[in-house]
C-alpha positions in Angstrom: 91.3 20.9 91.5 89.7 18.2 88.3 88.9 19.4 85.5 85.1 18.6 86.2 85.1 20.3 89.5 86.5 23.6 86.9 83.5 23.0 84.9 81.0 22.5 87.8 82.0 26.8 88.7 81.4 27.9 85.2 78.7 26.1 84.1 74.7 27.6 84.6 72.8 25.6 87.2 70.6 22.7 85.7 73.0 22.3 82.9 74.3 18.5 83.1 78.5 17.9 83.6 80.6 14.9 82.4 81.9 12.7 86.0 85.3 12.0 86.2 86.5 9.2 87.7 89.2 11.4 90.3 86.1 12.9 91.2 84.5 12.3 94.4 81.4 13.4 96.2 80.2 13.2 99.7 76.7 10.8 99.2 74.3 12.5 102.2 70.9 10.8 100.7 68.9 9.4 98.2 65.4 10.0 97.2 63.2 8.5 94.8 59.8 10.5 93.0 58.7 13.9 93.9 60.8 14.1 96.7 63.9 14.6 95.5 63.7 18.6 94.5 62.8 19.0 97.7 65.3 16.9 99.6 67.9 18.4 97.4 67.1 22.0 98.0 67.3 22.1 101.1 70.1 20.4 101.3 71.8 23.0 98.6 69.9 25.9 101.0 72.9 24.0 104.0 75.2 23.1 101.8 75.4 24.8 99.1 77.4 22.7 96.8 74.7 20.0 96.7 74.4 18.2 93.6 72.4 15.4 92.2 73.2 12.1 90.5 71.0 9.2 88.8 70.8 5.4 90.9 69.2 2.3 89.3 66.1 1.8 90.0 64.9 4.9 89.5 66.6 6.5 93.0 68.7 10.1 93.4 71.3 10.5 94.7 72.0 13.7 96.8 75.8 14.6 97.5 78.4 17.5 98.2 80.6 17.7 95.6 82.3 17.1 92.9 85.4 17.4 94.9 89.2 15.5 95.4 88.8 12.6 97.0 91.5 14.1 99.7 89.1 17.3 100.4 86.2 14.9 100.3 88.0 12.8 102.8 88.5 16.3 105.3 84.9 17.3 104.7 82.8 14.2 105.3 84.7 14.0 109.1 84.2 17.9 109.9 80.5 17.8 108.7 79.9 14.4 110.5 81.4 15.9 113.9 79.2 19.0 113.4 76.2 16.6 113.2 75.2 18.4 109.6 75.2 15.4 107.5 74.1 12.2 108.8 76.2 9.5 110.3 76.0 6.9 107.2 76.8 9.4 104.5 80.0 8.3 102.4 82.6 9.1 100.2 82.5 7.7 96.7 83.4 8.0 93.3 81.0 8.2 90.3 81.4 6.2 87.6 83.0 7.8 84.1 79.7 7.7 82.5 77.4 9.6 85.6 76.1 13.2 85.1 76.5 15.4 87.8 73.7 18.3 88.4 74.1 20.9 90.4 71.3 22.4 92.6 70.2 25.5 93.5 73.2 26.4 91.7 73.9 29.1 89.0 77.4 30.2 87.0 78.3 33.4 88.1 76.2 35.8 86.3 78.1 39.1 85.8 75.9 42.1 87.8 74.5 44.7 85.0 75.3 47.8 86.0 73.3 50.1 88.2 71.1 51.9 85.5 72.1 55.8 85.8 69.4 57.9 88.0 67.8 59.5 86.1 68.8 63.2 86.4 66.9 65.3 88.0 63.8 67.7 86.0 66.0 71.0 86.4 64.2 73.5 88.1 63.2 77.2 87.0 65.4 79.9 87.7 63.1 82.3 89.7 63.5 85.9 89.3 64.9 87.3 92.9 63.3 88.8 95.2 62.2 92.7 95.1 59.9 94.8 93.3 59.7 95.0 89.5 58.9 97.5 86.4 56.3 95.6 84.3 56.9 97.5 80.9 55.4 95.1 78.9 52.9 92.0 78.6 53.1 89.7 75.7 51.3 86.5 75.2 54.2 84.6 72.7 57.3 83.8 73.3 58.6 85.2 69.9 56.6 88.4 69.9 58.1 88.8 74.0 61.8 88.6 72.5 61.2 90.4 69.9 59.7 93.6 72.3 63.2 92.3 74.8 65.0 93.5 71.9 63.6 96.5 71.7 63.3 98.0 75.7 67.4 96.8 75.6 67.7 100.3 73.7 66.4 102.4 76.5 66.9 99.9 79.5 70.2 97.9 78.3 69.6 95.5 81.9 65.9 94.8 81.1 65.4 90.9 81.2 62.3 88.5 80.4 59.6 86.6 83.0 57.2 84.2 82.4 53.6 85.1 83.6 51.1 83.3 85.7 48.7 83.1 82.8 51.4 82.0 80.3 52.1 85.2 79.0 55.6 87.0 78.8 56.8 89.8 80.7 59.4 92.4 79.7 60.8 93.3 83.9 63.2 95.3 85.2 64.8 94.9 88.1 64.9 93.7 91.4 65.0 97.0 93.1 64.2 98.3 96.5 60.2 99.3 95.7 60.5 102.9 96.9 63.2 103.3 94.5 60.7 101.3 91.8 57.8 103.6 92.7 59.7 106.7 92.2 61.4 105.6 89.0 58.0 104.7 87.7 56.3 107.9 88.1 59.9 109.2 86.5 59.8 107.1 83.6 56.2 107.9 83.4 56.9 111.4 83.0 59.5 110.9 80.6 57.4 109.4 78.1 60.1 106.1 78.5 57.3 103.6 80.1 53.0 103.6 78.7 50.9 105.0 81.1 50.0 100.9 81.8 52.9 99.7 83.1 53.8 99.2 87.1 55.6 98.1 89.7 55.0 94.0 90.4 56.8 92.0 92.9 59.1 89.3 92.6 56.5 86.5 93.7 53.9 87.5 90.7 56.6 86.4 88.7 57.0 82.9 87.0 60.4 81.9 85.8 63.6 83.6 84.5 63.2 83.3 81.0 65.8 85.8 80.1 67.7 87.5 83.0 68.1 90.5 82.7 70.6 92.1 85.5 69.9 94.3 88.8 69.5 98.5 87.4 71.7 100.8 88.8 68.7 102.9 90.0 69.2 104.8 93.3 66.0 104.7 96.0 64.7 109.1 96.8 66.8 110.4 99.1 64.4 110.3 102.7 64.3 114.6 102.1 64.2 116.4 98.7 67.7 117.9 98.2 68.3 121.9 98.5 67.7 123.2 93.8 71.3 124.6 93.7 70.4 128.6 91.9 68.8 127.7 88.7 72.1 130.6 86.5 74.2 127.1 88.1 71.9 124.7 86.5 70.8 126.0 83.5 74.9 126.2 83.0 75.5 122.6 83.9 72.2 121.5 81.7 74.3 122.9 78.5 77.4 121.5 79.6 75.5 117.9 79.6 73.8 119.1 76.0 69.9 118.8 77.5 70.0 123.1 76.9 70.4 125.2 74.7 68.2 128.2 76.5 69.4 131.5 78.3 71.4 131.5 80.5 68.9 133.5 83.1 68.4 131.6 86.4 64.3 131.6 85.5 62.3 128.6 86.5 61.0 128.4 83.0 59.6 125.5 81.0 62.6 124.9 78.7 64.6 124.9 82.6 62.5 122.2 83.6 62.5 119.7 80.4 66.1 120.2 80.4 65.7 118.8 83.6 63.8 116.0 83.1 66.1 114.7 80.6 69.4 114.9 82.4 67.7 113.0 85.0 66.4 110.5 82.2 69.3 110.5 80.8 72.1 110.1 84.0 69.7 108.1 86.3 71.1 109.2 89.2 68.5 110.5 91.2 64.6 110.6 91.0 64.5 113.8 93.2 65.8 117.2 90.7 68.0 119.1 93.9 70.0 115.8 94.3 70.7 115.2 90.4 71.5 118.9 89.9 74.0 119.1 92.5 75.6 115.9 90.6 75.6 116.7 87.7 77.2 120.5 88.5 80.4 118.2 90.7 80.3 116.3 87.1 81.0 120.0 85.6 83.2 120.7 87.8 85.3 117.4 88.0 85.4 118.1 84.0 86.6 121.2 83.7 89.4 119.9 86.2 91.0 117.4 83.8 90.3 118.9 80.8 92.5 122.1 81.8 90.8 124.8 81.5 92.4 128.1 82.5 91.3 131.7 82.3 93.7 133.4 79.0 93.9 136.8 78.8 95.0 138.0 75.6 96.9 140.9 75.2 96.5 141.7 71.5 92.2 142.2 71.8 92.0 142.8 75.0 89.5 139.8 75.5 90.0 136.9 78.1 88.0 133.7 78.5 88.5 129.9 79.3 90.5 127.7 76.8 91.8 124.5 76.9 95.5 125.9 77.0 97.5 122.3 77.2 96.1 121.8 73.4 96.9 125.7 72.0 99.3 127.5 71.3 100.0 131.3 70.7 101.0 131.5 66.7 99.9 135.4 65.4 98.5 138.6 65.8 96.9 139.5 62.2 94.4 142.3 61.6 92.1 142.7 64.1 92.9 138.8 65.2 94.4 136.8 68.2 95.5 133.3 66.2 96.5 130.2 68.5 96.6 127.3 66.0 97.3 123.3 67.4 99.6 122.6 70.3 102.1 118.9 69.8 99.1 118.5 67.4 95.7 118.2 68.8 93.9 119.7 65.8 92.1 122.2 68.0 92.7 126.5 67.3 91.5 129.5 68.5 90.8 133.3 66.9 90.0 136.2 69.3 88.7 138.8 67.2 88.0 142.3 68.4 87.3 145.6 66.5 85.6 148.6 66.4 81.5 148.7 65.2 78.4 147.1 65.4 75.7 144.2 63.7 77.5 145.3 60.5 81.0 144.9 61.2 80.0 141.6 63.4 78.2 140.2 59.4 81.7 141.4 57.9 83.4 139.4 60.6 81.2 136.0 60.3 81.5 136.4 56.6 85.1 136.4 57.3 85.0 133.1 59.3 83.2 131.3 56.3 85.2 132.6 54.0 88.7 131.4 55.8 86.8 128.0 56.3 87.3 128.0 59.9 83.2 127.1 60.0 82.7 124.4 57.6 78.9 125.1 55.5 77.9 126.6 58.7 74.4 127.1 60.3 73.7 130.9 61.0 72.1 132.1 63.9 71.6 136.2 64.0 69.7 138.6 66.6 70.4 142.2 67.1 73.8 142.1 68.7 74.6 138.4 68.4 75.7 136.1 65.6 76.1 132.1 66.1 77.6 130.1 63.4 77.7 125.8 63.8 79.4 123.7 61.1 81.0 121.2 60.1 82.8 119.0 57.7 85.3 115.6 57.8 88.3 116.6 59.7 87.1 119.4 62.0 84.0 120.9 64.1 83.9 124.9 63.8 81.8 127.1 66.2 82.2 130.9 65.7 80.0 133.1 68.6 80.2 136.8 68.2 78.6 140.1 70.3 78.2 143.8 69.4 79.1 145.2 73.2 80.2 149.2 74.1 81.0 149.9 70.4 82.7 147.0 69.3 81.9 143.8 67.5 84.0 140.4 68.8 84.2 136.8 69.7 86.1 133.7 69.1 86.5 131.0 66.4 87.1 127.5 68.0 88.0 124.7 65.7 88.2 120.7 67.4 89.0 118.1 66.4 85.3 116.2 64.5 86.0 113.1 66.8 85.0 114.7 69.2 82.0 116.4 69.8 80.6 116.4 72.6 84.5 118.4 74.1 84.1 121.3 71.2 80.5 121.6 72.6 81.1 121.8 76.5 84.8 124.1 75.5 82.3 126.3 73.7 80.1 126.6 75.8 82.7 127.4 78.7 84.0 130.0 76.8 80.7 131.3 75.7 80.2 132.0 79.2 83.7 133.0 80.3 83.6 136.3 77.7 84.5 139.5 78.6 86.3 142.8 78.1 89.6 142.8 80.3 90.9 146.4 78.7 88.5 149.2 77.8 90.5 149.4 74.8 92.5 146.7 72.3 96.4 146.8 72.0 97.5 148.2 68.3 96.7 146.2 65.8 100.0 145.5 65.3 101.2 144.4 69.6 103.1 141.3 69.2 102.7 138.6 72.3 100.2 136.3 73.7 97.6 136.3 76.3 99.0 135.6 79.7 97.2 132.9 81.6 95.5 132.7 85.1 94.6 129.3 86.9 
């Protein structure tokens, strides 16, 4: 292909280019005046590579090209045969100084890359379907964030949602509607939520602002569960750390308050009977896990439940039977029993304090009963004694300071199970460990 043909391909429409002698064109028509542009455009729409160039006396030639002479010869024959150009069209070679002007032809222009589509505006996350406890409504986002931090101390699953009026709501959900209604009443009775808290449907909330989690708050049973015997309930409540009253089997205000506290703490059921059966089952599972067995101590004639996988017999000393730590457990148990009354019981409690078994004790002294509780950096101590049948007797439990809950639970089990197995203890110098019973 000649140099002028190459130039034609790359130059923009309307830009003149010089003619070279070796290039030819096919002359198809000549016009002058205002007819040139219209005729040239018509031919360009049919044939494509149309050019114009000036002729003498104001005429303008309309031609196809530039082409090599060989291309021009082949193409003119085909076009005439197809009757696409006039029969008098001919091949010519313009002079070297003739400028060919393309008609309706532009140099290929790289298409601008398509603009990336605008990202769709993110749709706000809407609360999952269900019922929600509306705990608090706050007008500003800053105050709402602060309120949520506080509420999550009580309800870690709480979240923050927008409200239709532009405020923000601290919410807890989603829940089954029956569960939401039942737990709202329990939480109000326990002063965990304000009296103006209420249940709201997801449709009454706007977008999620800070996502929460669905709380594990079961729906109430179809029918109330039967309440277990109250003495068992009281022992289980004491094991859970919410009751410190007498084990008397009576439905008093302290027992009712403890039941409410347990329901609020564990949130296993809104029904008291169901919740207490669950609690008793948990206590039984714990007793099996820690390996409590009945210890019958032959030296003192006393019996109680004890974690003997952490204790081993050490020695007897006067009115004492001493069990030390096993395998470095940090636990110890001292049983004491001697003839006497309240004064002897107080003397024994003084000995316990002097030996450091119960550090810096808090004393609770009643007729026929003494309780000492204390702690230091290494251990917890609890001593409990009674005057029964002319004898002052009881136990001291020493336990690692890091396990306060375990110590309180085991001490309660010991207190409940503490009993005398023989009328009189063995002689003070009698050797030997206790007898274990499963």
